[in-house]
LOGUDO-754109 format. One line per field, with one value per residue (C-alpha): x, y, z; residue in three letters. Coordinates in nm, 3 decimals. Each point is the difference from the previous one (the first is absolute). Layout:
REM residues N
c1 <- c(X | ...)
c2 <- c(Y | ...)
c3 <- c(Z | ...)
nutor <- c(Ala | ...)
END
This chain:
REM residues 521
c1 <- c(1.566 | -0.333 | -0.180 | 0.249 | -0.067 | -0.322 | -0.048 | 0.204 | -0.202 | -0.331 | 0.061 | 0.274 | -0.297 | -0.362 | -0.215 | -0.326 | -0.312 | -0.116 | 0.276 | -0.030 | -0.351 | 0.085 | 0.321 | -0.229 | -0.343 | 0.169 | 0.198 | -0.237 | -0.234 | 0.259 | 0.348 | -0.223 | -0.226 | 0.275 | 0.199 | -0.380 | -0.061 | 0.361 | -0.090 | -0.361 | 0.033 | 0.204 | -0.238 | -0.243 | 0.158 | -0.124 | -0.349 | -0.006 | 0.186 | -0.344 | -0.199 | 0.138 | -0.018 | -0.403 | -0.029 | 0.145 | -0.210 | -0.297 | 0.047 | 0.131 | -0.064 | 0.338 | 0.274 | 0.283 | 0.307 | 0.292 | 0.209 | -0.300 | -0.035 | 0.320 | -0.018 | -0.311 | 0.167 | 0.337 | -0.232 | -0.212 | 0.326 | 0.222 | -0.262 | -0.037 | 0.371 | -0.176 | -0.264 | 0.301 | 0.179 | -0.324 | -0.020 | 0.344 | -0.022 | -0.334 | 0.152 | 0.155 | -0.284 | -0.236 | 0.253 | 0.036 | -0.345 | -0.156 | 0.327 | 0.150 | -0.265 | -0.292 | 0.138 | 0.032 | -0.368 | -0.132 | 0.225 | -0.245 | -0.263 | 0.196 | 0.096 | -0.344 | -0.125 | 0.264 | -0.119 | -0.376 | 0.121 | 0.190 | -0.192 | -0.299 | 0.193 | -0.074 | -0.404 | 0.026 | 0.159 | 0.204 | 0.427 | 0.021 | -0.170 | 0.278 | 0.281 | -0.174 | 0.013 | 0.374 | 0.082 | -0.204 | 0.217 | 0.282 | -0.080 | -0.064 | 0.298 | 0.221 | -0.152 | 0.051 | 0.392 | 0.044 | -0.260 | 0.088 | 0.418 | -0.048 | -0.273 | 0.207 | 0.306 | -0.152 | -0.130 | 0.298 | 0.280 | 0.330 | 0.127 | -0.294 | -0.084 | 0.166 | -0.132 | -0.394 | 0.108 | 0.082 | -0.384 | -0.112 | 0.240 | -0.130 | -0.382 | 0.117 | 0.110 | -0.278 | -0.226 | 0.172 | -0.062 | -0.368 | -0.007 | 0.097 | -0.134 | -0.361 | 0.090 | -0.010 | -0.215 | -0.166 | -0.043 | -0.076 | 0.187 | -0.254 | -0.175 | -0.269 | 0.117 | 0.255 | -0.205 | 0.037 | 0.379 | -0.066 | -0.313 | 0.212 | 0.171 | -0.252 | 0.076 | 0.375 | -0.188 | -0.294 | 0.210 | 0.206 | -0.260 | -0.170 | 0.329 | 0.226 | -0.177 | -0.001 | 0.369 | 0.192 | 0.163 | 0.339 | 0.143 | 0.290 | -0.295 | -0.202 | 0.303 | 0.206 | -0.309 | -0.313 | 0.175 | -0.230 | 0.226 | -0.254 | -0.108 | 0.323 | 0.094 | -0.285 | 0.072 | 0.409 | -0.169 | -0.191 | 0.205 | 0.310 | -0.228 | 0.139 | -0.099 | 0.332 | 0.057 | 0.182 | 0.327 | -0.187 | -0.200 | 0.369 | 0.153 | -0.256 | -0.038 | 0.416 | -0.162 | -0.319 | 0.229 | 0.070 | -0.329 | -0.268 | 0.092 | 0.049 | -0.221 | 0.010 | 0.290 | -0.146 | 0.159 | 0.204 | 0.142 | 0.139 | 0.166 | 0.179 | 0.112 | 0.347 | 0.000 | -0.218 | 0.123 | 0.193 | -0.320 | -0.247 | 0.231 | 0.041 | -0.434 | 0.014 | 0.258 | -0.149 | -0.322 | 0.032 | 0.255 | -0.304 | -0.192 | 0.206 | 0.162 | -0.240 | -0.204 | -0.287 | 0.001 | 0.083 | -0.356 | -0.197 | 0.145 | 0.075 | -0.229 | 0.240 | 0.305 | -0.139 | -0.141 | 0.327 | 0.189 | -0.201 | -0.214 | -0.349 | -0.286 | -0.200 | 0.326 | 0.014 | -0.247 | 0.206 | 0.333 | -0.091 | -0.152 | 0.353 | 0.133 | -0.224 | 0.078 | 0.358 | -0.007 | -0.224 | 0.227 | 0.307 | -0.178 | -0.098 | 0.383 | 0.138 | -0.246 | 0.157 | 0.310 | 0.019 | 0.081 | 0.251 | 0.216 | -0.126 | -0.130 | 0.302 | 0.132 | -0.336 | -0.074 | 0.294 | 0.028 | -0.334 | 0.119 | 0.319 | -0.165 | -0.289 | 0.287 | 0.129 | -0.317 | -0.108 | 0.294 | -0.073 | -0.274 | 0.053 | 0.221 | -0.286 | -0.250 | 0.256 | 0.125 | -0.311 | -0.076 | 0.299 | 0.025 | -0.344 | 0.073 | 0.010 | -0.306 | 0.029 | 0.259 | -0.180 | -0.279 | 0.284 | 0.193 | -0.385 | -0.034 | 0.302 | -0.047 | -0.342 | 0.260 | 0.254 | -0.272 | -0.174 | 0.293 | 0.125 | -0.149 | -0.398 | -0.044 | 0.302 | -0.038 | -0.347 | 0.183 | 0.308 | -0.256 | -0.130 | 0.358 | 0.128 | -0.248 | -0.090 | -0.376 | -0.066 | 0.217 | -0.165 | -0.319 | 0.163 | 0.315 | -0.285 | -0.169 | 0.373 | 0.028 | -0.360 | 0.014 | 0.334 | -0.172 | -0.293 | 0.150 | 0.252 | -0.249 | -0.211 | 0.331 | 0.037 | -0.373 | -0.014 | 0.347 | 0.105 | -0.209 | 0.148 | 0.378 | -0.113 | -0.094 | 0.282 | 0.292 | -0.167 | 0.174 | 0.260 | -0.276 | 0.121 | 0.344 | -0.137 | -0.146 | 0.342 | 0.155 | -0.220 | 0.061 | 0.350 | 0.042 | -0.250 | 0.209 | 0.341 | -0.182 | -0.078 | 0.302 | 0.139 | -0.252 | -0.254 | 0.098 | -0.152 | -0.368 | -0.018 | -0.069 | 0.061 | -0.172 | -0.105 | 0.321 | 0.267 | -0.111 | 0.025 | 0.397 | 0.021 | -0.109 | 0.197 | 0.313 | -0.117 | -0.288 | 0.297 | -0.070 | 0.119 | -0.151 | -0.057 | -0.207 | -0.200 | -0.085 | -0.114 | -0.187 | -0.210 | 0.013 | 0.003 | -0.243 | 0.259 | 0.113 | -0.261 | 0.054 | -0.166 | -0.190 | -0.143 | -0.119 | -0.172 | -0.192 | -0.106 | -0.058 | -0.207 | -0.235 | -0.021 | -0.106 | -0.276 | -0.188 | 0.002 | 0.178 | 0.235 | 0.228 | 0.166 | 0.277 | 0.229 | 0.295)
c2 <- c(2.304 | -0.113 | 0.209 | -0.187 | -0.325 | 0.058 | 0.136 | -0.340 | -0.196 | 0.119 | 0.136 | -0.267 | -0.214 | 0.078 | -0.071 | -0.042 | 0.076 | -0.403 | -0.053 | 0.243 | -0.097 | -0.393 | 0.044 | 0.253 | -0.189 | -0.325 | 0.095 | 0.194 | -0.263 | -0.263 | 0.159 | 0.260 | -0.219 | -0.230 | 0.327 | 0.096 | -0.272 | -0.004 | 0.294 | 0.021 | -0.226 | 0.207 | 0.343 | -0.191 | -0.277 | 0.104 | 0.017 | -0.353 | -0.140 | 0.143 | -0.158 | -0.305 | 0.015 | 0.075 | -0.262 | -0.207 | 0.097 | 0.009 | -0.424 | -0.109 | 0.217 | 0.090 | 0.249 | -0.151 | -0.017 | 0.170 | -0.255 | -0.120 | 0.357 | 0.040 | -0.345 | 0.103 | 0.344 | -0.141 | -0.301 | 0.323 | 0.207 | -0.320 | -0.243 | 0.280 | -0.209 | -0.323 | 0.136 | 0.149 | -0.290 | -0.191 | 0.226 | -0.012 | -0.378 | 0.023 | 0.265 | -0.219 | -0.171 | 0.290 | 0.254 | -0.267 | -0.060 | 0.306 | 0.222 | 0.261 | 0.324 | -0.267 | -0.094 | 0.330 | 0.087 | -0.373 | 0.081 | 0.274 | -0.247 | -0.117 | 0.370 | 0.094 | -0.298 | 0.065 | 0.330 | -0.025 | -0.313 | 0.233 | 0.328 | -0.202 | -0.212 | 0.274 | 0.036 | -0.366 | -0.084 | -0.260 | 0.076 | -0.337 | 0.229 | 0.236 | -0.238 | -0.216 | 0.323 | 0.044 | -0.365 | 0.092 | 0.335 | -0.149 | -0.252 | 0.299 | 0.134 | -0.336 | -0.006 | 0.375 | 0.031 | -0.239 | 0.092 | 0.304 | 0.048 | -0.265 | 0.222 | 0.312 | -0.167 | -0.151 | 0.358 | 0.191 | 0.072 | -0.123 | 0.337 | 0.086 | -0.327 | 0.141 | 0.274 | -0.176 | -0.275 | 0.280 | 0.080 | -0.311 | 0.132 | 0.325 | -0.096 | -0.195 | 0.315 | 0.234 | -0.318 | 0.028 | 0.351 | 0.015 | -0.282 | 0.242 | 0.339 | -0.174 | -0.139 | 0.324 | 0.078 | 0.282 | -0.245 | -0.349 | -0.094 | 0.017 | -0.300 | 0.045 | 0.050 | -0.230 | -0.245 | 0.234 | -0.016 | -0.397 | 0.104 | 0.261 | -0.276 | -0.032 | 0.306 | -0.047 | -0.351 | 0.135 | 0.279 | -0.293 | -0.219 | 0.280 | 0.119 | -0.282 | -0.234 | 0.323 | 0.007 | -0.337 | -0.304 | -0.072 | 0.030 | -0.303 | -0.199 | 0.043 | -0.120 | -0.248 | -0.184 | 0.021 | 0.043 | 0.280 | 0.291 | 0.189 | 0.097 | 0.050 | 0.217 | 0.230 | -0.043 | 0.137 | 0.312 | 0.100 | -0.036 | 0.135 | 0.287 | -0.089 | -0.193 | -0.132 | -0.304 | -0.210 | -0.021 | -0.063 | -0.292 | -0.109 | 0.002 | -0.209 | -0.254 | -0.058 | -0.156 | -0.131 | -0.214 | -0.213 | 0.077 | -0.144 | -0.321 | 0.041 | -0.048 | 0.232 | -0.156 | -0.134 | 0.099 | -0.342 | 0.039 | 0.352 | -0.110 | -0.240 | 0.233 | 0.012 | 0.370 | 0.158 | -0.172 | 0.367 | 0.237 | -0.193 | -0.006 | 0.369 | 0.037 | -0.172 | 0.193 | 0.318 | -0.082 | -0.143 | 0.341 | 0.227 | -0.154 | -0.106 | 0.347 | 0.091 | 0.296 | -0.213 | -0.027 | 0.402 | 0.043 | -0.259 | 0.130 | 0.364 | 0.125 | -0.276 | 0.161 | 0.331 | -0.021 | -0.182 | 0.303 | 0.251 | 0.129 | 0.121 | -0.212 | 0.271 | 0.118 | -0.387 | -0.006 | 0.359 | -0.127 | -0.337 | 0.199 | 0.114 | -0.336 | -0.051 | 0.331 | -0.073 | -0.376 | 0.144 | 0.283 | -0.260 | -0.246 | 0.277 | 0.091 | -0.344 | -0.013 | 0.277 | -0.119 | -0.381 | 0.017 | 0.256 | -0.130 | -0.377 | -0.319 | -0.097 | 0.359 | 0.084 | -0.338 | -0.079 | 0.389 | -0.035 | -0.285 | 0.151 | 0.266 | -0.128 | -0.171 | 0.319 | 0.104 | -0.271 | -0.031 | 0.368 | -0.042 | -0.285 | 0.248 | 0.231 | -0.169 | -0.174 | 0.314 | 0.246 | 0.013 | 0.177 | 0.281 | 0.209 | 0.024 | -0.395 | -0.037 | 0.237 | -0.177 | -0.330 | 0.164 | 0.151 | -0.387 | -0.147 | 0.252 | -0.067 | -0.387 | 0.038 | 0.231 | -0.247 | -0.269 | 0.152 | 0.143 | -0.343 | -0.296 | 0.107 | -0.084 | -0.114 | -0.413 | -0.008 | 0.178 | -0.254 | -0.262 | 0.087 | 0.061 | -0.318 | -0.300 | -0.026 | -0.014 | -0.338 | 0.000 | 0.311 | -0.123 | -0.255 | 0.219 | 0.243 | -0.297 | -0.040 | 0.361 | 0.039 | -0.319 | 0.143 | 0.377 | -0.145 | -0.240 | 0.281 | 0.213 | -0.225 | -0.049 | 0.349 | 0.077 | -0.315 | 0.034 | 0.346 | 0.077 | -0.264 | 0.043 | 0.375 | -0.109 | -0.185 | 0.214 | 0.306 | 0.279 | -0.244 | -0.140 | 0.184 | -0.107 | -0.339 | 0.220 | 0.147 | -0.329 | -0.096 | 0.286 | -0.021 | -0.377 | 0.108 | 0.283 | -0.192 | -0.249 | 0.235 | 0.160 | -0.335 | -0.175 | 0.251 | 0.141 | 0.336 | -0.080 | 0.364 | -0.003 | -0.369 | -0.265 | -0.342 | -0.132 | 0.238 | -0.070 | -0.354 | 0.049 | 0.227 | -0.340 | -0.257 | -0.067 | 0.035 | -0.286 | -0.179 | -0.032 | 0.114 | 0.259 | -0.284 | -0.181 | 0.301 | 0.004 | -0.367 | 0.079 | 0.289 | 0.031 | -0.379 | 0.086 | 0.173 | -0.289 | 0.043 | 0.286 | 0.304 | 0.000 | -0.305 | 0.094 | 0.310 | -0.168 | -0.233 | 0.238 | 0.164 | -0.238 | -0.106 | 0.330 | 0.035 | -0.324 | 0.105 | -0.307 | -0.098 | -0.269 | -0.115 | -0.226 | -0.120 | 0.247)
c3 <- c(-0.702 | 0.118 | -0.298 | -0.282 | 0.166 | -0.021 | -0.394 | -0.118 | 0.193 | -0.153 | -0.341 | -0.145 | -0.040 | -0.117 | 0.324 | -0.195 | 0.195 | -0.013 | 0.178 | 0.266 | 0.047 | 0.014 | 0.242 | 0.251 | -0.031 | 0.038 | 0.314 | 0.146 | 0.046 | 0.066 | 0.215 | 0.128 | 0.192 | 0.113 | 0.129 | 0.172 | 0.171 | 0.150 | 0.184 | 0.033 | 0.295 | 0.190 | 0.101 | 0.112 | 0.187 | 0.352 | -0.134 | -0.164 | 0.291 | 0.212 | -0.248 | 0.069 | 0.320 | 0.048 | -0.296 | 0.227 | 0.319 | -0.162 | -0.138 | 0.310 | 0.291 | 0.129 | -0.159 | -0.229 | 0.183 | -0.124 | -0.142 | -0.226 | -0.038 | -0.157 | -0.180 | -0.199 | -0.080 | -0.130 | -0.234 | -0.115 | -0.100 | -0.144 | -0.143 | -0.320 | -0.088 | -0.021 | -0.225 | -0.189 | 0.007 | -0.165 | -0.279 | -0.095 | -0.041 | -0.221 | -0.197 | -0.258 | -0.139 | -0.002 | -0.182 | -0.255 | -0.047 | -0.003 | -0.097 | 0.255 | -0.075 | 0.075 | 0.290 | 0.145 | -0.093 | 0.106 | 0.368 | 0.114 | 0.089 | 0.275 | 0.107 | -0.016 | 0.186 | 0.292 | 0.050 | 0.024 | 0.318 | 0.153 | -0.011 | 0.120 | 0.222 | 0.304 | -0.088 | -0.033 | 0.372 | -0.153 | 0.038 | -0.251 | -0.272 | 0.059 | -0.031 | -0.295 | -0.156 | 0.096 | -0.153 | -0.299 | -0.108 | 0.094 | -0.318 | -0.179 | 0.065 | -0.077 | -0.365 | -0.062 | 0.066 | -0.202 | -0.314 | 0.048 | -0.035 | -0.262 | -0.234 | 0.057 | -0.100 | -0.306 | -0.110 | 0.012 | -0.244 | 0.201 | -0.020 | 0.283 | 0.114 | 0.350 | 0.072 | -0.121 | 0.222 | 0.288 | -0.027 | 0.209 | 0.289 | -0.049 | 0.035 | 0.322 | 0.180 | -0.177 | 0.183 | 0.359 | -0.021 | -0.101 | 0.270 | 0.293 | -0.157 | 0.030 | 0.371 | 0.143 | 0.257 | -0.217 | -0.273 | 0.128 | 0.289 | 0.219 | 0.192 | -0.232 | -0.354 | 0.024 | -0.246 | -0.261 | -0.007 | -0.154 | -0.197 | -0.170 | -0.175 | -0.255 | -0.187 | -0.114 | -0.116 | -0.175 | -0.204 | -0.108 | -0.088 | -0.248 | -0.188 | -0.012 | -0.217 | -0.275 | -0.043 | -0.180 | 0.138 | 0.001 | -0.308 | 0.058 | 0.166 | -0.298 | -0.227 | 0.164 | 0.171 | -0.210 | -0.326 | -0.100 | -0.181 | -0.137 | 0.355 | 0.130 | -0.294 | 0.102 | 0.372 | -0.032 | -0.228 | 0.302 | 0.221 | -0.157 | -0.165 | -0.383 | -0.324 | -0.085 | 0.294 | -0.231 | 0.235 | 0.282 | -0.153 | -0.178 | 0.325 | 0.196 | -0.324 | 0.111 | 0.332 | -0.152 | -0.205 | 0.303 | 0.196 | -0.272 | 0.033 | 0.404 | 0.282 | 0.311 | 0.202 | 0.306 | 0.368 | 0.042 | -0.376 | 0.089 | 0.278 | -0.187 | -0.269 | 0.035 | -0.230 | 0.236 | 0.350 | 0.151 | -0.148 | 0.200 | 0.303 | -0.005 | -0.065 | 0.303 | 0.220 | -0.149 | 0.076 | 0.331 | 0.103 | -0.108 | 0.239 | 0.319 | -0.073 | 0.277 | -0.187 | 0.072 | 0.409 | 0.001 | -0.211 | 0.177 | 0.320 | -0.094 | 0.329 | 0.277 | -0.146 | -0.028 | 0.397 | 0.115 | -0.172 | 0.242 | -0.239 | 0.171 | -0.098 | -0.161 | -0.249 | -0.129 | -0.244 | -0.169 | 0.053 | -0.179 | -0.307 | -0.055 | -0.027 | -0.285 | -0.158 | 0.039 | -0.202 | -0.283 | -0.049 | -0.019 | -0.266 | -0.235 | 0.060 | -0.102 | -0.306 | -0.129 | 0.041 | -0.043 | -0.378 | 0.027 | 0.332 | -0.042 | 0.221 | 0.158 | 0.163 | 0.102 | 0.162 | 0.159 | 0.157 | 0.137 | 0.224 | 0.067 | 0.152 | 0.194 | 0.213 | 0.094 | 0.085 | 0.188 | 0.195 | 0.063 | 0.114 | 0.230 | 0.205 | -0.017 | 0.159 | 0.226 | 0.197 | -0.088 | 0.326 | 0.130 | -0.301 | -0.080 | -0.397 | -0.022 | -0.077 | -0.286 | -0.142 | 0.000 | -0.210 | -0.278 | 0.021 | -0.088 | -0.238 | -0.176 | 0.045 | -0.248 | -0.216 | -0.046 | -0.071 | -0.227 | -0.248 | -0.097 | 0.206 | -0.010 | -0.351 | -0.188 | 0.080 | -0.185 | -0.236 | -0.033 | 0.020 | -0.341 | -0.168 | 0.095 | -0.169 | -0.323 | -0.066 | 0.013 | 0.378 | 0.083 | 0.183 | 0.218 | 0.100 | 0.131 | 0.188 | 0.171 | 0.077 | 0.077 | 0.250 | 0.186 | 0.012 | 0.196 | 0.212 | 0.112 | 0.070 | 0.243 | 0.162 | 0.053 | 0.064 | 0.265 | 0.165 | 0.013 | 0.316 | 0.180 | -0.114 | 0.125 | 0.329 | 0.051 | -0.180 | 0.087 | -0.137 | -0.166 | -0.206 | -0.300 | -0.028 | -0.116 | -0.305 | -0.030 | 0.007 | -0.281 | -0.234 | 0.035 | -0.100 | -0.335 | -0.074 | 0.032 | -0.253 | -0.217 | -0.059 | -0.078 | -0.213 | -0.180 | -0.309 | -0.167 | -0.240 | -0.054 | -0.395 | -0.073 | -0.156 | 0.197 | -0.220 | 0.104 | 0.372 | -0.030 | -0.181 | 0.300 | 0.229 | -0.197 | 0.205 | 0.256 | -0.078 | -0.144 | -0.323 | -0.339 | -0.220 | -0.248 | 0.233 | 0.096 | -0.354 | -0.024 | 0.331 | -0.121 | -0.382 | -0.113 | -0.274 | -0.176 | -0.145 | -0.262 | -0.250 | 0.103 | -0.328 | 0.064 | 0.361 | -0.093 | -0.245 | 0.221 | 0.281 | -0.207 | -0.143 | 0.399 | 0.082 | -0.304 | 0.077 | 0.346 | 0.112 | 0.316 | -0.045 | 0.295 | 0.098 | 0.233 | 0.207)
nutor <- c(Asn | Leu | Ser | Lys | Leu | Thr | Ser | Ser | Thr | Phe | Tyr | Ser | Thr | Asn | Trp | Ser | Gly | Ser | Leu | Ile | Val | Ala | Ser | Leu | Thr | Gly | Ala | Phe | Gly | Ser | Ser | Phe | Leu | Tyr | Gly | Tyr | Asn | Leu | Ser | Val | Val | Asn | Ala | Pro | Ala | Gly | Tyr | Ile | Lys | Lys | Phe | Tyr | Asn | Glu | Thr | Trp | Glu | Arg | Arg | Tyr | Gly | Phe | Ser | Val | Asp | Glu | Gly | Thr | Leu | Thr | Leu | Leu | Trp | Ser | Ile | Thr | Val | Ser | Ile | Phe | Ala | Ile | Gly | Gly | Leu | Val | Gly | Ala | Ile | Ile | Val | Thr | Pro | Ile | Val | Lys | Phe | Phe | Gly | Arg | Lys | Cys | Thr | Leu | Val | Leu | Asn | Asn | Val | Phe | Ala | Val | Thr | Ala | Ala | Leu | Leu | Met | Ser | Leu | Ser | Ser | Leu | Ala | Gly | Ser | Phe | Glu | Met | Leu | Ile | Leu | Gly | Arg | Ile | Ile | Met | Gly | Ile | Asp | Ala | Gly | Ile | Ser | Leu | Ser | Ala | Leu | Pro | Met | Tyr | Leu | Ser | Glu | Ile | Ser | Pro | Lys | Glu | Ile | Arg | Gly | Ser | Leu | Gly | Gln | Val | Thr | Ala | Ile | Phe | Ile | Cys | Ile | Gly | Val | Phe | Thr | Gly | Gln | Val | Leu | Gly | Leu | Pro | Glu | Ile | Phe | Gly | Gln | Glu | Ser | Arg | Trp | Pro | Phe | Leu | Phe | Gly | Ala | Ile | Ile | Val | Pro | Ser | Leu | Ile | Gln | Ala | Val | Ile | Leu | Pro | Phe | Leu | Pro | Glu | Ser | Pro | Arg | Tyr | Leu | Leu | Leu | Glu | Lys | His | Asn | Arg | Ser | Gln | Ala | Glu | Lys | Ala | Phe | Gln | Arg | Phe | Leu | Gly | Lys | Asp | Asp | Val | Ser | Gln | Glu | Ile | Glu | Glu | Val | Leu | Ala | Glu | Ser | Arg | Val | Gln | Arg | Asn | Thr | Lys | Leu | Val | Ser | Ile | Ile | Gln | Leu | Leu | Arg | Thr | Arg | Thr | Val | Arg | Trp | Gln | Ile | Val | Thr | Val | Val | Val | Thr | Met | Gly | Cys | Tyr | Gln | Leu | Cys | Gly | Leu | Asn | Ala | Ile | Trp | Tyr | Tyr | Thr | Asn | Asn | Ile | Phe | Ser | Glu | Ser | Gly | Ile | Lys | His | Glu | Thr | Ile | Pro | Tyr | Val | Thr | Leu | Ser | Thr | Gly | Ala | Val | Glu | Thr | Leu | Ala | Ala | Val | Phe | Ser | Gly | Leu | Val | Ile | Glu | Arg | Leu | Gly | Arg | Arg | Pro | Leu | Leu | Ile | Gly | Gly | Phe | Gly | Leu | Met | Val | Val | Phe | Phe | Ala | Val | Leu | Thr | Val | Ser | Leu | Thr | Leu | Gln | Asn | Ser | Val | His | Trp | Leu | Pro | Tyr | Leu | Ser | Ile | Phe | Cys | Ile | Leu | Ala | Ile | Ile | Ala | Ser | Phe | Cys | Ile | Gly | Pro | Gly | Gly | Ile | Pro | Phe | Val | Leu | Thr | Gly | Glu | Phe | Phe | Gln | Gln | Ser | Gln | Arg | Pro | Ala | Ala | Phe | Met | Ile | Ala | Gly | Thr | Val | Asn | Trp | Leu | Ser | Asn | Phe | Ala | Val | Gly | Leu | Leu | Phe | Pro | Phe | Ile | Gln | Ala | Gly | Leu | Gln | Thr | Tyr | Cys | Phe | Leu | Val | Phe | Ala | Ala | Ile | Cys | Phe | Ala | Gly | Ala | Thr | Tyr | Leu | Phe | Phe | Val | Leu | Pro | Glu | Thr | Lys | Asn | Lys | Thr | Phe | His | Glu | Ile | Ser | Gln | Ala | Phe | Ala | Lys | Arg | Asn | Lys | Val | Thr | Leu | Glu | Met | Gln | Glu | Met | Asn | His | Phe | Pro | Ala | Glu | Arg | Lys | Ser | Ser | Ala | Glu | Gln | Glu | Ser | Asn | Phe | Thr | Ser | Ser | Ala | Asp | Asn | Gly | Glu | Ser | Lys | Lys | Gly | Ile | Val)
END
């Protein structure tokens, strides 16, 4: 039962105070803001379009035509993803130079700048400021959605790696829900107050910038990339809440025997590495389906969907609120059970359920004018689609990207995942209004087909990664990558040709001298 699942997850491993604070603070200033910016444009859409029209008329002496206004609004919504793509591309050199934690801290400069631009756009009479702010906020999200999962995967023990990784998804959901709450007419959902919705972004950013610097950097980053054993030991001790971390150090040292003589792998080098070929394909498929499965289309255009379902205009903000609540609860449930059920059944099951509910939603929307109670079925289907997404597909792709690759490959892998993520996000935000106009009530069948294709691929390809090391996961992919286990060893552990004693001695000397040895991959 659920209580046993919960106790198994939370008490089998020591969740230290530093581990909890680091994960919550990191997510609050990162994935929370991503979710918030997905939903925050929904409630004030009418007021922002009016602001665009008034600004246009004041400048040019005539009202903007409907087509131009729709284009401006689509750009405002979807340009967030272009910024995200830029952030995903530049994140690799940033996390290498500054580290995972410092990258998250410095990233708040983008968030604060974007908040000021967007919140002051109405006062300045410039809709360009709002669009520019959306781009910069997207850069912040692109960096944080790669740096945060990387940080969480490297500070967590493998026994709770999935649960801690789901913190990213949980805070995305909380961010969406918060955007919906603040967008209510009683709070900031009024014509005179909508700029405050964007100004509120400053609060999580400042909280993260104040708290996170007092927490340790990723111990794996310190040990494998900075070769600073003493600082890595201190970081492990704080995150694990115990003094004896020799076992954890030894586990990382096994990988360090390879890593200390290598440099970070580039995207081209990673794509050419035969031993991770199917891991890359799986990351691309899961990240593509994460965005193309249709959930962001629901967030971007929730009001229109509920309006088409026959819901009264004044009731829509409160019905929309229920979607955020369902999403948050489903994400929390997934975090509680992921270490018991595993990644594979949650991911495949989530996509499978989405196929079913998208099909039912299509039928409901098509026939709703002939049956008076079908609009309520449409609302149920939307809530069920959201819950199905958050149970698995909403967070597990980020977890898998951190689990599939070794330390030197991880930044490049996250760059690939982030690029696919944001390109797909942009495509959905820009194209969905036209898909909806062309296919009308049948538009969600497109997303059902994508979910079905994703679930089918994962059923045949994805191995279970729960409680497994990187080496064990690589062995699970070895046959599909058409490499022998011996070849796998040569690719990942060539340095073990030397004696373990010599490796250990050389590493300790390097760590003590603060030297970073570099070689060729």
